[in-house]
Each structure stands twice: as structure tokens, then as C-alpha cells.
C-alpha positions in Angstrom: -85.0 -29.5 6.4 -87.2 -26.4 6.1 -88.7 -25.3 2.8 -89.4 -21.6 2.3 -90.4 -19.4 -0.6 -88.1 -16.9 -2.3 -90.0 -14.0 -0.6 -89.6 -15.6 2.8 -85.9 -16.1 2.1 -85.5 -12.5 1.2 -87.1 -11.5 4.5 -85.0 -14.0 6.4 -81.8 -12.7 4.9 -82.7 -9.2 5.9 -83.4 -10.3 9.5 -80.0 -12.0 9.5 -78.4 -8.7 8.4 -80.1 -6.7 11.1 -79.6 -9.2 13.9 -76.0 -10.0 13.0 -74.0 -12.5 15.1 -75.6 -11.4 18.3 -79.1 -12.7 17.3 -80.7 -9.6 18.6 -84.4 -9.0 18.1 -85.3 -6.9 15.0 -88.1 -4.3 15.1 -90.9 -4.9 12.6 -90.9 -1.2 11.5 -87.1 -1.4 10.7 -87.6 -4.5 8.7 -90.6 -3.1 6.9 -88.6 0.1 5.9 -85.6 -1.9 4.8 -87.6 -4.3 2.6 -90.0 -1.7 1.2 -93.0 -4.1 1.1 -96.6 -3.6 2.4 -97.1 -4.2 6.1 -99.7 -6.9 5.6 -97.5 -8.8 3.2 -94.5 -8.6 5.6 -96.8 -9.7 8.4 -98.0 -12.8 6.4 -94.4 -13.7 5.5 -93.2 -13.3 9.2 -96.1 -15.5 10.4 -95.2 -18.1 7.9 -91.6 -18.1 9.0 -92.7 -18.3 12.6 -95.0 -21.3 11.9 -92.0 -23.0 10.2 -89.9 -22.5 13.4 -87.3 -20.3 11.7 -88.1 -17.1 13.6 -90.1 -16.0 16.7 -92.5 -13.2 15.7 -94.7 -11.5 18.3 -96.2 -8.8 16.2 -93.6 -6.2 16.8 -90.3 -7.9 17.2 -88.6 -10.7 15.3 -86.1 -13.0 16.8 -84.0 -15.4 14.7 -84.1 -19.0 16.1 -81.3 -21.6 16.1 -81.8 -24.0 13.2 -80.8 -27.7 13.3 -81.2 -28.4 9.6 -80.8 -26.7 6.3 -83.3 -24.4 4.6 -84.3 -25.0 1.0 -85.8 -22.2 -1.1 -88.4 -22.8 -3.7 -90.3 -20.5 -6.1 -93.8 -20.5 -4.6 -96.1 -21.8 -1.9 -97.3 -24.6 -4.3 -93.7 -25.8 -4.5 -93.5 -25.7 -0.7 -96.6 -27.9 -0.5 -95.1 -30.2 -3.1 -91.8 -30.5 -1.1 -93.8 -31.2 2.1 -95.9 -33.9 0.3 -92.7 -35.6 -0.8 -91.5 -35.6 2.8 -95.0 -36.9 3.8 -94.7 -39.6 1.2 -91.3 -40.7 2.5 -92.6 -40.8 6.1 -95.7 -42.7 4.9 -93.5 -45.2 3.0 -91.5 -45.9 6.1 -94.6 -46.6 8.0 -95.8 -48.9 5.3 -92.5 -50.8 5.4 -92.9 -51.3 9.1 -96.4 -52.8 8.7 -95.9 -55.3 5.9 -95.8 -59.0 6.6 -93.4 -61.7 5.3 -95.1 -61.5 1.9 -94.6 -57.8 1.7 -98.4 -57.3 2.1 -100.4 -55.0 4.4 -104.2 -54.7 4.7 -105.6 -51.5 3.3 -107.4 -50.8 6.5 -104.3 -51.2 8.7 -102.3 -48.9 6.4 -105.0 -46.3 6.3 -105.5 -46.5 10.1 -101.8 -46.1 10.7 -101.6 -43.0 8.4 -104.7 -41.4 9.8 -104.3 -42.0 13.5 -100.6 -42.7 13.8 -97.7 -40.3 14.3 -98.4 -38.4 11.0 -102.1 -37.7 11.8 -102.9 -36.8 8.2 -106.3 -36.0 6.7 -108.4 -38.4 4.7 -107.8 -36.5 1.5 -104.0 -36.3 2.0 -103.8 -40.0 2.9 -105.5 -41.1 -0.3 -103.4 -38.7 -2.3 -100.2 -40.2 -0.7 -101.3 -43.8 -1.3 -102.2 -43.0 -4.9 -98.9 -41.3 -5.4 -97.0 -44.2 -4.0 -98.9 -46.5 -6.4 -98.1 -44.2 -9.4 -94.5 -44.2 -8.5 -94.4 -48.0 -8.5 -93.6 -48.4 -4.9 -96.8 -50.2 -3.9 -99.6 -52.0 -5.7 -103.2 -52.5 -4.7 -104.1 -56.3 -4.5 -107.8 -57.2 -4.1 -108.3 -60.4 -2.2 -111.3 -62.3 -1.0 -110.8 -61.2 2.6 -110.3 -57.5 1.7 -108.0 -55.1 -0.1 -104.2 -55.2 0.4 -101.2 -53.3 -0.7 -98.0 -55.1 -1.8 -94.7 -53.4 -1.3 -92.8 -53.6 -4.6 -89.3 -52.5 -3.5 
């Protein structure tokens, strides 16, 4: 699932109108005239849609790409980050579930290493934010032990 802002959705819908069923490339100037927004704002929106894999934008032409999943529209970029964090939390929780032992415990260092250097490759700050969020949601609990800190899977 892709998450985009309302403004990005407005631009995407206009691209769909111009390209039609043939998925033809749309000229930047045509899109700018139709939407009536500033060039630099449109450029930023198109770059964002390009980064999300929804369109291909080369600076002058826009090509609509085939999408595998659905697109969800939210109000702001903050909401986009929140939706992405929720996805990251789910992915992190799946990793955590694969690491626990028969007592539903995992070493803090093993979990942090898997999140930092594994498939997700997230930053230190985001990793600690995700772990804290999982604790606040009651999915895991920090357990101090004599041989180090552990997390217990609660569900």
C-alpha cells in the first residue's frame, strides 16, 4: 500500500485524466497549466510521487506506472510518516516474533541488531522509537536480567 497526501492525490488524478487508458506520458507544462499551482510546488509533488514509485518523472514528462497495491490518501506529510511508522512497527514486530525463544524472550542487543542491520536497515532514532511504541502498545515488555536486558513478547 502506498500512502500519499491530498495534494499528491490531486496531481495523480490529473495525470490519470491526461494519460487516459493509453498511459501516455504527460508534459509538465500541461499539468502545471491544468492544476494552476506554482512550478516549484508541482515539481516537489511530482518528485514525491516518483520516490513512492507511483509515477516516473524526468523533469519534463510524467509517466504513470503500474501499481500492484492500493493507494491511501491522508491529510498531510505528518500523516504519511505516521502511516509509514505503523508499517515499520508491523515489520519490526514480525522480526521480533521470529527472534524470540521458547520463553517468548529476546535479548535487547539481538533485537536492536536485527532492526538496525537487518532487512529494515532503520536508524538508531527510529529503532528506539519503534521499540518504545511497541512497549506502549503492550506488545512487548522490557525485562532486566542479570546477564543483560531482554524483551518479552506479550501476545
